[in-house]
VOTORBA-799581 format. One record per residue: z, x, y of N, C-alpha, C in turn. Coordinates in steps of 0.1 Angstrom, whole numbers, padded with zeros to 4 digits, always signed. Layout:
<pts>
ZXYZXYZXY;...
</pts>
This chain:
<pts>
-0062-0055+0312-0069-0045+0302-0070-0031+0304;-0062-0021+0297-0064-0007+0300-0078-0002+0300;-0082+0005+0310-0095+0011+0312-0094+0025+0314;-0101+0033+0308-0102+0049+0310-0113+0052+0317;-0108+0066+0321-0121+0070+0330-0135+0071+0322;-0144+0069+0333-0158+0069+0326-0162+0083+0317;-0156+0095+0322-0158+0103+0313-0148+0107+0305;-0141+0100+0300-0129+0102+0290-0138+0103+0278;-0137+0113+0267-0142+0116+0256-0135+0110+0243;-0144+0100+0236-0139+0094+0225-0145+0099+0211;-0137+0102+0206-0142+0109+0190-0132+0105+0179;-0136+0112+0166-0129+0113+0152-0128+0125+0149;-0119+0129+0141-0116+0141+0136-0113+0144+0121;-0119+0156+0115-0117+0159+0102-0113+0173+0098;-0112+0175+0087-0112+0193+0084-0120+0195+0073;-0126+0208+0073-0132+0213+0063-0129+0210+0047;-0114+0216+0045-0108+0215+0029-0110+0199+0028;-0106+0190+0035-0105+0175+0033-0114+0170+0029;-0129+0171+0035-0139+0165+0033-0150+0171+0026;-0152+0186+0028-0165+0190+0022-0168+0190+0008;-0158+0194-0001-0157+0197-0015-0168+0209-0014;-0177+0209-0027-0184+0219-0029-0178+0234-0026;-0166+0235-0032-0157+0245-0032-0161+0259-0035;-0169+0260-0044-0175+0273-0048-0189+0273-0049;-0195+0267-0041-0213+0265-0040-0215+0275-0028;-0229+0278-0027-0235+0285-0021-0228+0298-0015;-0222+0302-0023-0216+0317-0019-0201+0316-0016;-0198+0303-0015-0183+0303-0007-0171+0310-0018;-0163+0314-0009-0153+0323-0016-0139+0311-0018;-0130+0317-0024-0117+0310-0027-0107+0311-0014;-0104+0299-0010-0093+0298-0001-0080+0296-0005;-0072+0300+0003-0057+0293-0004-0053+0282-0009;-0062+0271-0001-0061+0255-0006-0066+0258-0018;-0081+0262-0022-0083+0260-0037-0076+0268-0046;-0069+0278-0043-0061+0286-0052-0049+0276-0055;-0042+0272-0045-0031+0263-0044-0032+0251-0052;-0043+0243-0049-0045+0231-0058-0050+0233-0073;-0053+0246-0076-0057+0248-0091-0046+0252-0097;-0036+0252-0090-0020+0257-0099-0012+0245-0099;-0007+0243-0114+0001+0231-0116+0011+0227-0106;+0015+0215-0104+0026+0209-0097+0026+0210-0080;+0014+0215-0075+0016+0216-0062+0012+0205-0055;+0004+0196-0063-0002+0185-0054-0002+0171-0062;+0002+0162-0055+0002+0148-0062-0009+0145-0072;-0006+0142-0086-0016+0139-0096-0027+0150-0097;-0023+0163-0095-0031+0175-0099-0043+0173-0090;-0045+0164-0079-0057+0164-0070-0061+0178-0066;-0075+0178-0062-0079+0191-0058-0089+0188-0045;-0094+0194-0036-0104+0194-0027-0117+0198-0033;-0120+0200-0046-0131+0205-0052-0143+0196-0046;-0145+0182-0047-0153+0173-0045-0150+0167-0032;-0138+0163-0027-0133+0157-0018-0141+0143-0015;-0149+0144-0002-0159+0134+0002-0171+0138+0002;-0173+0149-0004-0186+0153-0009-0197+0157+0005;-0189+0158+0017-0196+0158+0030-0205+0171+0033;-0204+0180+0023-0212+0191+0023-0225+0187+0017;-0227+0180+0008-0239+0175+0005-0245+0162+0012;-0234+0154+0019-0239+0141+0023-0237+0144+0040;-0238+0154+0045-0233+0156+0058-0244+0146+0068;-0257+0147+0064-0267+0139+0075-0263+0125+0075;-0259+0119+0063-0256+0103+0063-0242+0103+0069;-0234+0113+0070-0221+0111+0076-0222+0113+0091;-0233+0121+0097-0236+0121+0110-0239+0107+0115;-0250+0100+0106-0257+0087+0111-0245+0078+0112;-0234+0078+0102-0223+0070+0101-0214+0069+0115;-0213+0083+0120-0205+0087+0132-0213+0079+0144;-0227+0081+0143-0236+0075+0155-0234+0060+0155;-0235+0055+0142-0233+0040+0141-0219+0034+0147;-0209+0043+0147-0195+0038+0153-0194+0041+0166;-0207+0047+0172-0206+0050+0186-0197+0060+0191;-0195+0071+0182-0186+0082+0185-0196+0091+0197;-0186+0095+0206-0190+0105+0215-0189+0120+0213;-0179+0123+0203-0175+0136+0199-0170+0134+0184;-0173+0149+0181-0169+0149+0163-0159+0162+0166;-0146+0162+0160-0141+0173+0157-0141+0180+0142;-0145+0190+0138-0144+0194+0127-0141+0207+0126;-0138+0212+0112-0131+0226+0112-0142+0234+0104;-0144+0248+0106-0153+0256+0097-0144+0263+0089;-0150+0263+0075-0145+0268+0065-0147+0286+0065;-0135+0293+0069-0137+0306+0070-0145+0310+0056;-0140+0308+0045-0145+0315+0034-0161+0308+0031;-0167+0301+0037-0181+0298+0035-0187+0309+0045;-0182+0315+0055-0188+0324+0062-0184+0340+0059;-0171+0341+0053-0169+0354+0048-0160+0352+0035;-0167+0351+0026-0159+0346+0012-0147+0353+0009;-0145+0364+0011-0134+0373+0010-0124+0376+0023;-0130+0370+0034-0122+0371+0047-0128+0380+0058;-0136+0390+0053-0143+0401+0061-0154+0407+0054;-0161+0414+0060-0173+0422+0053-0187+0414+0057;-0192+0411+0046-0208+0410+0046-0208+0392+0047;-0218+0388+0060-0216+0373+0063-0224+0367+0049;-0220+0353+0048-0226+0346+0037-0235+0336+0046;-0250+0339+0046-0259+0331+0054-0259+0318+0049;-0258+0313+0039-0256+0300+0035-0245+0290+0042;-0236+0297+0043-0225+0290+0049-0229+0288+0065;-0234+0300+0071-0238+0298+0086-0248+0288+0088;-0256+0286+0078-0268+0275+0079-0263+0263+0079;-0253+0259+0070-0246+0246+0069-0241+0240+0081;-0232+0249+0089-0229+0248+0101-0238+0245+0112;-0247+0254+0112-0262+0253+0120-0266+0237+0118;-0269+0233+0106-0273+0218+0105-0265+0211+0109;-0251+0211+0108-0243+0200+0113-0243+0199+0128;-0242+0211+0132-0243+0210+0148-0256+0205+0153;-0265+0209+0148-0280+0204+0154-0279+0187+0149;-0272+0185+0139-0276+0169+0134-0265+0163+0146;-0255+0168+0151-0247+0160+0160-0252+0159+0173;-0259+0170+0176-0266+0170+0190-0276+0161+0190;-0284+0159+0178-0296+0152+0179-0291+0136+0180;-0279+0134+0172-0272+0121+0176-0263+0118+0189;-0267+0127+0198-0261+0127+0211-0243+0126+0207;-0239+0135+0198-0225+0136+0198-0219+0149+0200;-0210+0150+0209-0205+0165+0211-0199+0172+0202;-0202+0183+0198-0196+0190+0185-0182+0198+0193;-0172+0197+0184-0157+0201+0188-0154+0209+0175;-0156+0223+0178-0152+0231+0163-0139+0238+0164;-0133+0236+0151-0119+0243+0150-0123+0255+0142;-0119+0265+0144-0120+0278+0137-0110+0277+0123;-0099+0273+0126-0090+0275+0115-0082+0262+0113;-0085+0256+0101-0076+0243+0098-0069+0246+0084;-0061+0258+0084-0053+0260+0071-0059+0268+0061;-0071+0270+0059-0078+0273+0048-0081+0290+0049;-0070+0296+0050-0072+0312+0049-0079+0316+0035;-0089+0325+0035-0093+0333+0025-0083+0338+0013;-0083+0334+0002-0073+0337-0007-0074+0354-0008;-0082+0361-0006-0083+0376-0006-0074+0381+0005;-0074+0374+0014-0065+0378+0028-0051+0375+0023;-0047+0366+0016-0035+0363+0013-0028+0372+0003;-0037+0377-0007-0032+0387-0016-0027+0399-0008;-0033+0400+0003-0030+0413+0011-0017+0407+0020;-0010+0397+0020-0001+0393+0029-0001+0382+0036;-0016+0376+0039-0020+0367+0047-0014+0367+0061;-0009+0355+0066-0005+0357+0078+0008+0364+0082;+0016+0367+0071+0024+0377+0075+0021+0393+0075;+0009+0395+0076+0003+0407+0075-0005+0409+0088;-0002+0419+0098-0006+0418+0110-0025+0421+0109;-0029+0428+0099-0042+0430+0095-0050+0420+0094;-0044+0408+0091-0053+0393+0090-0057+0393+0105;-0049+0394+0115-0053+0392+0129-0068+0398+0133;-0069+0408+0128-0083+0415+0130-0095+0407+0122;-0091+0405+0108-0101+0397+0102-0105+0384+0107;-0096+0379+0114-0097+0365+0120-0108+0364+0131;-0105+0374+0140-0109+0377+0152-0128+0382+0149;-0127+0390+0139-0142+0392+0133-0148+0380+0128;-0143+0370+0123-0146+0358+0120-0151+0347+0132;-0139+0349+0141-0144+0340+0153-0155+0345+0160;-0157+0359+0163-0167+0361+0170-0182+0359+0163;-0180+0358+0149-0193+0355+0143-0196+0342+0148;-0187+0332+0146-0191+0318+0150-0193+0317+0164;-0185+0324+0174-0191+0322+0187-0207+0326+0187;-0210+0337+0182-0224+0342+0184-0233+0334+0180;-0228+0329+0167-0239+0317+0159-0240+0304+0165;-0229+0297+0169-0232+0284+0174-0226+0282+0188;-0223+0293+0196-0218+0295+0212-0229+0286+0220;-0241+0286+0215-0252+0284+0223-0252+0266+0224;-0245+0261+0216-0245+0247+0213-0231+0241+0213;-0223+0247+0208-0208+0240+0207-0199+0245+0219;-0196+0232+0227-0191+0234+0241-0175+0235+0239;-0172+0230+0227-0155+0229+0227-0151+0237+0213;-0143+0247+0216-0136+0256+0204-0121+0253+0204;-0116+0251+0194-0102+0254+0190-0098+0265+0182;-0090+0273+0186-0088+0286+0176-0081+0281+0164;-0071+0273+0165-0061+0271+0154-0059+0256+0158;-0059+0248+0141-0051+0236+0141-0035+0238+0138;-0026+0232+0146-0014+0231+0142-0006+0243+0133;-0006+0254+0143-0001+0268+0135+0015+0264+0131;+0022+0256+0139+0033+0253+0130+0034+0249+0116;+0023+0242+0111+0021+0237+0098+0019+0248+0089;+0009+0258+0094+0006+0268+0086+0016+0278+0085;+0027+0280+0095+0039+0287+0093+0051+0282+0084;+0054+0268+0092+0065+0265+0084+0064+0256+0070;+0051+0250+0069+0049+0242+0057+0044+0252+0044;+0036+0263+0053+0029+0272+0042+0039+0284+0037;+0044+0289+0048+0055+0302+0045+0067+0299+0044;+0072+0287+0050+0086+0285+0051+0092+0277+0042;+0084+0263+0037+0089+0257+0025+0081+0254+0013;+0068+0260+0014+0060+0260+0004+0054+0246+0001;+0055+0236+0010+0048+0224+0009+0034+0225+0008;+0028+0234+0018+0014+0236+0018+0012+0250+0010;-0001+0252+0010-0007+0267+0007-0003+0276+0017;+0001+0290+0013+0000+0294+0001+0012+0293-0008;+0024+0283-0004+0033+0280-0015+0044+0291-0012;+0047+0296-0001+0057+0306-0001+0068+0300+0005;+0081+0301+0003+0093+0297+0007+0103+0310+0013;+0101+0312+0025+0105+0326+0032+0107+0323+0045;+0118+0320+0052+0116+0317+0067+0113+0329+0076;+0115+0339+0070+0114+0352+0078+0099+0356+0080;+0092+0354+0066+0076+0351+0065+0070+0344+0076;+0079+0330+0077+0073+0319+0084+0075+0324+0102;+0082+0329+0104+0083+0330+0119+0075+0341+0122;+0075+0351+0111+0062+0365+0115+0049+0357+0113;+0047+0350+0107+0031+0342+0105+0030+0334+0118;+0042+0329+0124+0038+0320+0138+0032+0333+0150;+0039+0344+0149+0036+0353+0158+0020+0359+0155;+0016+0363+0144+0004+0367+0141-0006+0357+0142;-0004+0343+0141-0013+0333+0144-0017+0332+0159;-0005+0331+0166-0005+0334+0185-0011+0346+0187;-0010+0356+0180-0015+0368+0183-0031+0368+0181;-0036+0362+0169-0048+0363+0165-0055+0352+0177;-0049+0340+0179-0054+0332+0190-0057+0340+0203;-0048+0347+0207-0050+0355+0221-0062+0364+0220;-0061+0371+0206-0076+0381+0206-0088+0372+0207;-0086+0364+0198-0102+0352+0198-0103+0349+0214;-0096+0345+0218-0097+0339+0236-0103+0351+0240;-0098+0361+0243-0103+0372+0250-0117+0378+0244;-0121+0376+0229-0133+0378+0226-0142+0368+0231;-0137+0357+0231-0149+0343+0236-0151+0349+0250;-0139+0352+0259-0143+0352+0273-0153+0365+0276;-0151+0379+0268-0159+0390+0270-0171+0388+0263;-0175+0378+0253-0189+0374+0249-0196+0368+0259;-0190+0361+0269-0197+0354+0278-0201+0340+0275;-0192+0332+0265-0194+0321+0261-0194+0311+0271;-0204+0302+0272-0206+0290+0280-0194+0278+0279;-0190+0278+0267-0181+0266+0263-0168+0266+0270;-0159+0258+0261-0144+0257+0267-0135+0262+0253;-0124+0268+0256-0119+0272+0242-0101+0269+0245;-0094+0265+0236-0081+0261+0236-0073+0261+0221;-0064+0257+0219-0058+0255+0208-0052+0242+0205;-0050+0238+0193-0044+0224+0189-0031+0225+0184;-0022+0219+0190-0008+0218+0184-0003+0204+0182;+0009+0203+0174+0013+0191+0170+0029+0189+0176;+0030+0187+0188+0043+0186+0194+0049+0170+0190;+0055+0167+0181+0062+0157+0180+0074+0153+0189;+0077+0140+0189+0090+0137+0197+0102+0137+0191;+0113+0143+0196+0127+0143+0191+0136+0136+0199;+0147+0127+0192+0156+0124+0198+0168+0127+0191;+0180+0128+0202+0193+0131+0192+0198+0118+0187;+0206+0120+0174+0209+0108+0168+0223+0102+0177;+0229+0109+0183+0240+0106+0191+0242+0115+0206;+0252+0110+0213+0256+0120+0224+0264+0129+0220;+0266+0132+0210+0276+0143+0205+0270+0156+0209;+0279+0167+0214+0273+0181+0218+0265+0188+0204;+0272+0184+0195+0263+0189+0181+0251+0182+0178;+0249+0173+0179+0237+0164+0178+0227+0170+0187;+0232+0168+0203+0223+0171+0212+0219+0187+0211;+0225+0197+0207+0221+0209+0203+0215+0212+0194;+0216+0204+0180+0206+0204+0171+0190+0199+0175;+0192+0187+0183+0178+0184+0186+0173+0193+0195;+0178+0199+0205+0171+0210+0214+0168+0221+0203;+0173+0225+0193+0170+0237+0184+0156+0230+0178;+0156+0218+0174+0143+0215+0167+0132+0214+0176;+0135+0209+0188+0126+0208+0200+0119+0221+0202;+0130+0232+0203+0124+0245+0208+0117+0251+0197;+0119+0248+0185+0110+0255+0175+0099+0246+0171;+0097+0235+0172+0087+0226+0171+0075+0226+0183;+0080+0230+0194+0074+0229+0207+0073+0241+0214;+0084+0245+0220+0086+0257+0230+0081+0269+0221;+0085+0271+0209+0082+0284+0201+0067+0285+0203;+0057+0274+0205+0044+0278+0205+0040+0278+0219;+0044+0267+0226+0039+0266+0240+0042+0273+0251;+0056+0279+0249+0062+0288+0259+0054+0302+0259;+0051+0310+0248+0044+0321+0246+0028+0318+0252;+0022+0306+0248+0010+0305+0253+0007+0303+0269;+0017+0295+0273+0017+0292+0288+0026+0299+0299;+0037+0303+0292+0047+0313+0301+0047+0326+0297;+0041+0329+0286+0041+0343+0282+0053+0350+0277;+0062+0342+0272+0075+0345+0265+0075+0335+0253;+0086+0340+0244+0092+0333+0234+0105+0327+0239;+0111+0315+0234+0122+0311+0239+0134+0320+0236;+0140+0325+0243+0152+0335+0241+0164+0328+0234;+0165+0317+0235+0179+0310+0227+0174+0310+0215;+0162+0305+0210+0159+0304+0196+0157+0318+0190;+0152+0326+0196+0152+0341+0193+0166+0345+0187;+0176+0344+0198+0187+0350+0196+0194+0340+0182;+0192+0327+0181+0197+0321+0171+0192+0324+0158;+0178+0329+0155+0169+0335+0144+0176+0347+0140;+0179+0356+0149+0184+0370+0146+0176+0377+0137;+0180+0380+0125+0170+0389+0118+0156+0382+0115;+0157+0369+0115+0144+0359+0111+0135+0361+0122;+0139+0365+0135+0129+0366+0144+0117+0373+0142;+0105+0372+0148+0092+0377+0144+0092+0392+0150;+0087+0402+0143+0086+0416+0148+0074+0416+0157;+0073+0419+0169+0063+0419+0179+0061+0436+0182;+0049+0438+0188+0046+0451+0196+0043+0450+0210;+0046+0462+0219+0044+0460+0231+0029+0454+0234;+0029+0444+0246+0017+0441+0248+0013+0429+0243;+0019+0424+0229+0015+0412+0224+0014+0399+0231;+0027+0398+0238+0028+0384+0245+0017+0384+0255;+0016+0393+0264+0003+0395+0272-0010+0389+0264;-0013+0395+0255-0023+0389+0249-0025+0376+0245;-0013+0371+0238-0011+0355+0236-0013+0346+0246;-0007+0352+0260-0007+0342+0273-0021+0345+0279;-0032+0341+0271-0046+0338+0280-0049+0326+0286;-0055+0325+0299-0056+0313+0300-0067+0306+0294;-0062+0290+0291-0069+0284+0285-0078+0272+0292;-0090+0267+0284-0096+0252+0292-0087+0243+0289;-0083+0241+0275-0075+0229+0272-0066+0229+0262;-0056+0221+0260-0048+0219+0249-0049+0208+0243;-0052+0209+0227-0052+0198+0218-0040+0195+0212;-0037+0181+0213-0023+0175+0211-0025+0166+0199;-0020+0171+0187-0019+0160+0178-0004+0153+0177;-0004+0141+0178+0012+0132+0179+0007+0123+0165;+0018+0123+0157+0019+0113+0147+0034+0103+0150;+0042+0113+0150+0059+0103+0149+0067+0108+0156;+0079+0102+0156+0093+0106+0164+0103+0108+0155;+0110+0115+0152+0123+0121+0146+0134+0120+0152;+0145+0111+0145+0160+0114+0154+0164+0126+0144;+0170+0136+0153+0179+0146+0149+0193+0147+0148;+0200+0150+0138+0215+0151+0139+0220+0167+0134;+0230+0169+0137+0236+0183+0130+0240+0180+0118;+0238+0190+0110+0244+0191+0096+0242+0205+0093;+0255+0207+0084+0259+0221+0079+0247+0223+0068;+0242+0211+0064+0232+0212+0051+0218+0214+0058;+0213+0218+0070+0202+0215+0077+0196+0228+0076;+0197+0238+0069+0188+0250+0069+0191+0259+0081;+0183+0266+0083+0183+0278+0095+0191+0270+0109;+0182+0260+0111+0186+0253+0124+0198+0243+0124;+0205+0241+0112+0217+0232+0109+0214+0220+0116;+0203+0214+0112+0197+0200+0119+0190+0195+0108;+0190+0180+0109+0185+0171+0099+0179+0158+0104;+0165+0158+0103+0159+0146+0109+0157+0132+0101;+0154+0121+0106+0149+0110+0099+0141+0103+0108;+0133+0099+0102+0117+0090+0109+0125+0079+0120;+0117+0079+0129+0123+0068+0139+0111+0059+0141;+0115+0046+0141+0102+0035+0143+0109+0028+0156;+0098+0025+0164+0102+0016+0175+0102+0000+0168;+0108-0006+0176+0115-0020+0171+0102-0028+0167;+0102-0035+0157+0089-0043+0152+0082-0034+0142;+0081-0022+0142+0076-0014+0133+0081-0012+0121;+0074-0009+0109+0081-0003+0097+0077+0011+0096;+0073+0017+0083+0069+0029+0083+0055+0029+0075;+0051+0041+0078+0035+0044+0072+0037+0048+0058;+0024+0047+0050+0027+0051+0036+0032+0066+0034;+0034+0073+0045+0037+0087+0045+0054+0086+0045;+0056+0074+0051+0072+0073+0052+0077+0078+0066;+0063+0080+0076+0068+0083+0088+0071+0071+0097;+0076+0074+0107+0079+0060+0115+0069+0060+0125;+0069+0048+0132+0058+0045+0141+0064+0042+0156;+0061+0053+0164+0067+0050+0179+0059+0055+0189;+0049+0044+0194+0041+0050+0204+0044+0056+0216;+0060+0051+0220+0063+0058+0233+0066+0073+0232;+0068+0077+0220+0067+0091+0219+0055+0098+0222;+0045+0091+0220+0034+0097+0224+0033+0101+0241;+0036+0089+0248+0037+0093+0262+0046+0103+0266;+0059+0103+0258+0069+0112+0260+0064+0126+0262;+0057+0131+0247+0054+0142+0246+0042+0146+0255;+0034+0139+0261+0021+0141+0269+0028+0147+0283;+0039+0138+0287+0047+0140+0300+0055+0152+0299;+0060+0158+0287+0068+0167+0285+0058+0179+0290;+0046+0179+0282+0038+0191+0283+0036+0195+0298;+0032+0181+0304+0025+0183+0317+0036+0189+0327;+0048+0187+0326+0061+0188+0333+0066+0202+0330;+0064+0206+0318+0072+0221+0314+0063+0231+0311;+0049+0226+0308+0042+0239+0301+0029+0239+0309;+0022+0230+0313+0009+0232+0317+0002+0219+0323;-0009+0220+0331-0014+0209+0338-0030+0212+0333;-0032+0220+0327-0046+0219+0323-0054+0209+0314;-0062+0204+0313-0068+0192+0305-0061+0190+0292;-0057+0180+0286-0050+0177+0273-0060+0170+0266;-0063+0169+0251-0072+0161+0245-0063+0154+0233;-0061+0144+0231-0054+0139+0218-0064+0143+0208;-0063+0154+0199-0070+0156+0190-0068+0152+0176;-0057+0145+0175-0053+0140+0164-0042+0127+0165;-0045+0115+0160-0037+0102+0159-0042+0094+0152;-0032+0089+0141-0037+0081+0129-0025+0076+0123;-0027+0071+0111-0015+0066+0101-0023+0061+0089;-0014+0062+0079-0020+0057+0066-0011+0048+0062;-0019+0036+0058-0014+0023+0051-0023+0021+0043;-0016+0013+0032-0023+0008+0019-0037+0001+0024;-0047+0004+0019-0059-0002+0022-0068-0007+0008;-0073-0018+0010-0081-0023-0001-0095-0027+0002;-0104-0026-0005-0117-0029-0003-0119-0043-0010;-0122-0051-0002-0123-0067-0010-0135-0073-0001;-0147-0076-0012-0157-0082-0008-0166-0075+0002;-0164-0062+0001-0172-0054+0009-0167-0051+0021;-0153-0054+0025-0150-0053+0036-0133-0047+0036;-0127-0041+0044-0114-0035+0046-0108-0041+0060;-0097-0049+0056-0091-0053+0069-0077-0045+0070;-0074-0039+0080-0065-0028+0081-0058-0033+0095;-0051-0046+0097-0045-0046+0109-0033-0039+0113;-0026-0033+0104-0015-0025+0108-0020-0012+0115;-0031-0005+0111-0037+0007+0118-0042+0003+0129;-0049-0010+0130-0054-0015+0145-0044-0015+0153;-0034-0020+0151-0024-0022+0160-0017-0009+0164;-0017+0000+0153-0009+0013+0157-0021+0023+0166;-0034+0021+0165-0044+0027+0173-0042+0021+0188;-0040+0007+0188-0040+0000+0200-0028+0005+0210;-0015+0005+0204-0003+0010+0208-0003+0022+0214;-0009+0032+0205-0009+0046+0210-0017+0049+0217;-0031+0041+0221-0038+0045+0231-0032+0036+0243;-0025+0027+0245-0019+0021+0254-0009+0030+0260;-0001+0039+0252+0006+0051+0256-0001+0061+0262;-0012+0065+0259-0022+0075+0264-0024+0072+0278;-0027+0056+0281-0031+0053+0294-0019+0054+0302;-0009+0049+0297+0005+0050+0305+0006+0066+0311;+0005+0073+0301+0007+0090+0305-0004+0092+0316;-0015+0087+0314-0029+0088+0324-0024+0082+0337;-0019+0071+0338-0015+0065+0347-0003+0073+0357;+0005+0080+0349+0016+0086+0354+0011+0102+0361;-0003+0105+0359-0009+0116+0363-0008+0127+0354;-0006+0123+0343-0010+0135+0331-0025+0135+0327;-0030+0148+0328-0042+0152+0326-0050+0149+0315;-0051+0138+0307-0054+0136+0295-0070+0133+0294;-0080+0141+0288-0093+0138+0289-0099+0133+0277;-0094+0131+0267-0102+0123+0255-0090+0121+0244;-0096+0114+0235-0089+0109+0224-0099+0111+0210;-0093+0116+0200-0098+0117+0188-0091+0110+0176;-0095+0099+0169-0088+0092+0159-0085+0101+0147;-0076+0104+0141-0074+0109+0127-0074+0097+0117;-0084+0097+0106-0095+0107+0108-0109+0094+0105;-0118+0104+0107-0131+0097+0104-0134+0088+0091;-0128+0096+0080-0129+0087+0069-0117+0093+0059;-0114+0082+0049-0101+0088+0040-0107+0097+0034;-0096+0109+0028-0101+0121+0025-0088+0129+0019;-0090+0141+0013-0081+0148+0007-0067+0152+0017;-0057+0144+0014-0045+0146+0022-0034+0157+0017;-0040+0168+0017-0032+0180+0013-0023+0178+0000;-0009+0181+0000+0000+0181-0010+0000+0166-0016;-0004+0157-0007-0004+0143-0011-0016+0139-0021;-0024+0144-0020-0035+0143-0025-0048+0132-0021;-0049+0122-0028-0060+0111-0023-0051+0097-0022;-0038+0095-0023-0031+0085-0023-0031+0080-0008;-0026+0087+0001-0027+0082+0016-0041+0083+0022;-0043+0070+0029-0057+0070+0035-0056+0067+0049;-0061+0079+0056-0059+0078+0069-0071+0072+0080;-0083+0071+0071-0095+0070+0077-0095+0057+0082;-0105+0057+0095-0111+0044+0098-0122+0039+0091;-0128+0048+0082-0138+0044+0071-0134+0047+0060;-0133+0038+0052-0129+0037+0036-0137+0044+0028;-0133+0053+0020-0142+0060+0011-0138+0058-0003;-0148+0053-0012-0146+0051-0026-0150+0064-0032;-0140+0071-0037-0141+0082-0040-0150+0086-0054;-0149+0072-0062-0157+0074-0073-0173+0072-0073;-0177+0066-0061-0192+0066-0058-0195+0072-0045;-0186+0076-0038-0185+0085-0022-0192+0073-0013;-0191+0060-0014-0195+0050-0006-0187+0048+0007;-0192+0049+0017-0182+0046+0031-0184+0033+0035;-0172+0025+0038-0170+0011+0044-0162+0014+0058;-0167+0010+0068-0160+0012+0081-0148+0001+0080;-0137+0003+0082-0127-0006+0084-0130-0015+0096;-0120-0026+0096-0118-0034+0107-0114-0025+0121;-0108-0016+0116-0102-0005+0130-0113+0001+0133;-0122+0006+0123-0136+0014+0131-0143+0003+0140;-0144-0009+0136-0153-0019+0143-0147-0019+0154;-0133-0021+0155-0126-0024+0170-0126-0012+0177;-0127+0003+0171-0126+0016+0179-0140+0014+0187;-0151+0011+0179-0163+0011+0184-0164+0002+0197;-0159-0009+0198-0159-0018+0208-0151-0011+0221;-0139-0004+0218-0132+0002+0228-0139+0016+0236;-0146+0022+0223-0159+0033+0232-0167+0025+0240;-0171+0016+0236-0186+0010+0242-0179+0005+0256;-0166+0000+0257-0162-0010+0269-0151+0002+0275;-0150+0015+0272-0142+0025+0278-0125+0018+0281;-0122+0010+0272-0107+0004+0270-0108-0006+0263;-0098-0014+0264-0095-0026+0253-0088-0036+0261;
</pts>
C-alpha cells in the first residue's frame, strides 16, 4: 500500500470565477470572464459564472464541507475585481472582508489556506487598455498583490502568483478559446513575458515586505510524446514541449528564454527590456504543478506556428474523459521527474489533478468509479516520483465541487462533490469518501 510522508499536504482546489458567483455584488467590478460570458457564442449554452456555485454566499457551509472531508488544505483564488473593481485605485473593503472571513473560517476548521492571486480573471478595465499585452498591467497587478499580502499575509502561509500562465496567454490571447477572446499569436507571446514579469515583481514585493509565508507559481506542464521516431515528429514534439514547459520554467529557474524557440518565433518573440529576466528569475519556495493529460505530437504543415498537431494519448485500458482528454497516469510521474532533473529541486505541489466524467445523482448518492480509479492511479504515479527522489510535498485534487468549467459551461463535472445547480445542494461523491480515507490513512 503506497504510504506518503507524514507531513504530506492533502487538499482540494477551486477558482474564484468558477465557484463564487455574486459577479456584481458588494462593489465587485467586471472581469474579462464576466465580459466574455455575457457576449454571445463564447460559452456552451450561453452559460455564465454569474451565480456559479454561489460560494460567495455559502462560504461558511462550504468550509464546513471541506472539514467533513478531512481536507488539510484548501487552494482558492482571489478575484482581483473584488479588491480593485477597475484593476487599480481605491480598494473595495467588502471584497477584502470576504477573503478575511474565508481565511479565518479555514483556520478555525484547521485547514491551511493556499491563496492564488490570479486565476485568469483580469479586470475588464485593464483589458480595455491592452490587458496582459500592455506592460502597464504589471504595475497594476503588483499593487493588487501587495494589498493582499498586507491584508492576509499574517494568516496565509502559501501564495501562488499565477495559475497556469500558459492558459492565460495561449487560450486567452492566442486562440480566443478563453477570455478575453483574442486570436493573435504575437500578443500571446508578449502576454507570457508580462505575466512572468508581474510574477517576478510580486515575489520581490513579497520578500521586501517581510512576509512570513511561502510564495511560488502554478504551471501546467503536460506530458508530450512524439508520434513516431521520424526526425520531423521528434522536432515537432520538442517545439511543443519547449513552448508548453521550457518557455515558462526556463526563465523562472534558469533566467533565460529557450533560445531555439525564440529563434523559431522570429517576429512573434516577446519584446523585453534590460533586466526583465533577472526580475523574473526570483528564488521561489515551491512550484505548483497542474497535470491532466498526455498528448502525442506529430509534425504537420497545418499545425500553426509550431507546425505541430497533437492528439490525446490514453494508457492501455483507459478511455477518454468527458473533455476528450486522454488518461495517462505515467505522464504525471514523467512530468515530475522532468522538472526535478531539468529545472529545480525546490518543493513541488500537485496543485491540480482531476477529471470530468458524466455523473448522476441517484437516491442521494453519486457513484463515480472512473474518477476514483483516475485519482488512485495518479496518486500512485506521484508516489513513484516520490520514491525516485522527487521533492513532492502535497496533492490538491481538482476540484472540490462541480463548477463553471470556463468555455464548456456547466456540462463537465470535475468535482469530488456533486453540485445540484438548481438547488446548490452539495453531495460528496464516492471519490470524496475514498479521498477522505486516503487523507486519514496517509495513503491507500
